[in-house]
N, C-alpha and C positions, 0 to 999 in steps of 0.2 A: 503493499499498500503507499502511494506514494504521503508527503510531508509536507507541512506550511509551519514555517518557523514565524515567531512571535518576540519581541522583547523578553527580556527577564522579569522586567517590572509587569509584563501584562499578563504572562501565562497564567496567575492564578486566579485573573478574571476571565482569560479564557476557559479553563479546566472547570469551573462553576458556571460559566455560561453565562455569564455578566456581560462579558462582552460580545457581539455578537456580528460585528463591522467592521471592518479593515479596508484600508485603502491603499494600493499597491502603485510603485513610477514603474509599470513594466512597460518592454516592445510589446510584449502580446499576452495575453491571459495565460497563466499558468496555472489556473484552475477551469473546473467546468460545473457548472449547475446540474447538480445530482451528485457529483463525485466526492466523494471520503477521504480525508486527510486525518494522519496522524499528526499532534501537536502537543506539544505540554501534558504528554500522559493520557491524553484525551484522545476523542475521534470526533470531528468536525463534519457535517456535513453543508455543501455550499448552496443555499438557495437562489441567488442571483449576483449576474456578472454584469457589471454596465462600466462604458467606458465615458468619463465623463468629466467636465471642467472642474477642477478643486473649487471654483466661486461658486460649486451648487452644494457644497457641503453645508447642513444645515447644524445647528447648537444640538437638532436629537442625536446627528450622525459623529457629532463629536463625544458628546454622551455615551452612546454604543462602544465608540472605539474604544473609551476607557481612557480619553486624554480630558487634563483642564480648559483648554481652549485651542480653538482654531488653530492659535499657531503652533502649540505643541503638536498637534496634527500634522501640519505643513513641516514643522522640523522632521518628525520621525519619517513623513514620507518623503521626503527628500533625499533620504538615505543615498538614491542612486541619482542624485542631481537636482539643479533645483527647480522647486516646485510656486510657479508663478498662481494668480487665481485662471489664467490662461490654459494654464497646465493641463493637460489629458490624464486622466489617473483612472486604476479599474475601483470600480466599488463594488465590494464582495461583502454580500450578505451570507449571513452559516449561521447555524445551529450546532448546539451541543447532541450526541447523538448518545441514546440510553441513558 
């Protein structure tokens, strides 16, 4: 089974089911809807994958990602390059399996 990585400080939130959304700066999607992935010692299933401009992030999205604010989310998403409001990022909704 494939895996998806989360930063160490986010792993407990993913494992508890509190975090259900992530944004990734990928050239192409590395996950697919319905796919199951191991992470943080648990299994998640992807519910939705969209390519969206970063400017579409809402306060609810920030909370679902486990971040304190949109700038913290932008910083985490930018690990692979700069993220401006116009940058296209993958918005990935998921849920804990089991």
